[in-house]
C-alpha positions in Angstrom: -61.3 46.5 -39.7 -59.2 46.2 -36.8 -61.9 45.9 -34.7 -63.5 43.6 -36.6 -60.6 41.5 -35.8 -60.7 42.1 -32.3 -64.1 41.1 -31.9 -63.5 37.9 -33.9 -61.0 37.0 -31.4 -62.3 37.8 -28.6 -65.4 35.4 -29.6 -63.1 32.6 -31.0 -61.5 32.5 -27.4 -64.7 32.8 -25.8 -66.4 29.9 -27.8 -63.4 27.4 -27.2 -61.9 28.2 -23.9 -64.4 26.4 -22.1 -64.2 23.2 -23.9 -60.1 23.3 -23.1 -61.0 23.9 -19.1 -63.4 21.1 -19.2 -60.6 19.0 -20.0 -59.2 18.7 -16.8 -59.4 16.0 -15.0 -61.8 16.3 -11.6 -62.5 13.9 -9.2 -66.5 12.9 -9.5 -66.4 10.3 -7.3 -64.8 8.0 -5.0 -64.5 5.1 -2.7 -64.3 5.8 0.2 -66.3 8.8 -0.1 -64.5 11.8 1.5 -65.4 11.8 5.1 -66.5 8.5 5.5 -66.2 5.9 7.7 -64.7 2.6 6.7 -64.4 -0.6 8.5 -60.4 -2.2 9.1 -59.5 -4.4 6.6 -58.6 -5.1 2.9 -60.1 -2.1 1.1 -60.7 -1.8 -2.8 -60.7 1.7 -4.0 -62.0 3.5 -6.6 -61.6 7.2 -7.9 -63.8 8.4 -11.2 -62.8 11.3 -12.8 -64.9 13.2 -15.6 -62.3 13.0 -18.3 -59.6 10.1 -19.7 -56.6 10.0 -17.1 -53.2 8.6 -18.0 -53.0 6.4 -16.0 -49.3 5.9 -15.8 -48.3 9.1 -14.8 -50.9 9.2 -12.3 -50.6 8.4 -8.5 -52.7 7.5 -5.5 -50.6 8.2 -2.3 -52.1 7.0 0.9 -51.1 8.5 4.4 -52.1 6.0 7.3 -53.0 7.1 10.9 -49.2 7.3 12.0 -48.4 9.6 8.8 -46.4 6.9 7.3 -47.0 6.8 3.5 -47.4 4.3 0.8 -47.6 4.7 -3.1 -50.7 2.2 -4.1 -50.5 0.2 -7.2 -53.1 1.4 -9.6 -54.7 -1.3 -11.7 -54.4 -1.1 -15.3 -57.6 -3.3 -16.2 -60.5 -0.5 -15.1 -61.9 2.1 -18.0 -60.1 5.4 -18.7 -61.7 7.8 -16.1 -61.3 5.3 -13.4 -58.3 4.6 -10.7 -58.6 1.3 -8.9 -56.4 0.2 -6.2 -56.4 -1.7 -3.1 -54.8 -1.4 0.5 -55.0 -2.9 3.9 -56.3 -0.5 6.8 -54.8 -2.3 9.8 -55.1 0.3 12.4 -58.0 2.6 13.2 -58.0 6.3 12.5 -57.6 9.0 10.0 -56.2 7.8 6.7 -55.8 10.3 3.4 -55.9 9.3 -0.3 -53.7 11.6 -2.0 -54.4 11.5 -5.9 -52.6 13.2 -8.9 -53.3 12.5 -12.1 -52.8 13.4 -15.5 -55.5 14.5 -18.0 -56.1 14.5 -21.7 -55.6 18.1 -21.7 -51.8 17.5 -20.6 -52.2 19.4 -17.3 -52.1 17.5 -13.8 -54.7 17.9 -11.0 -54.7 17.0 -7.5 -56.5 16.5 -4.4 -57.3 14.8 -1.2 -59.7 12.2 0.1 -59.6 11.9 4.0 -61.6 8.9 5.3 -61.6 7.3 8.9 -60.9 3.7 9.6 -62.9 1.9 12.2 -62.8 -1.6 14.2 -66.6 -1.6 14.1 
């Protein structure tokens, strides 16, 4: 009897664990793409995830070439799996957008999207 319960519990855990893990928000695509080069000027940025995210509890921070930072305003008018913003890229050099999102499973995920702005 005890072995049957252990087997059932293990099977239950095996079947449902992947479904829970898949709800973590993973960045699927970004504009700018990681490692890309973009022209100077105003840039519209977008970050698409594999699940719905809580926009009110998510944050995008831009680090400029001089290491100063700015929190970017997230647009309220986009699909539930997409963050959109814009930023002025006024100096050539290396930039990084640090993203932090709260996914529907209640977990925070974060990452970085580095890119380079050029005056060409």
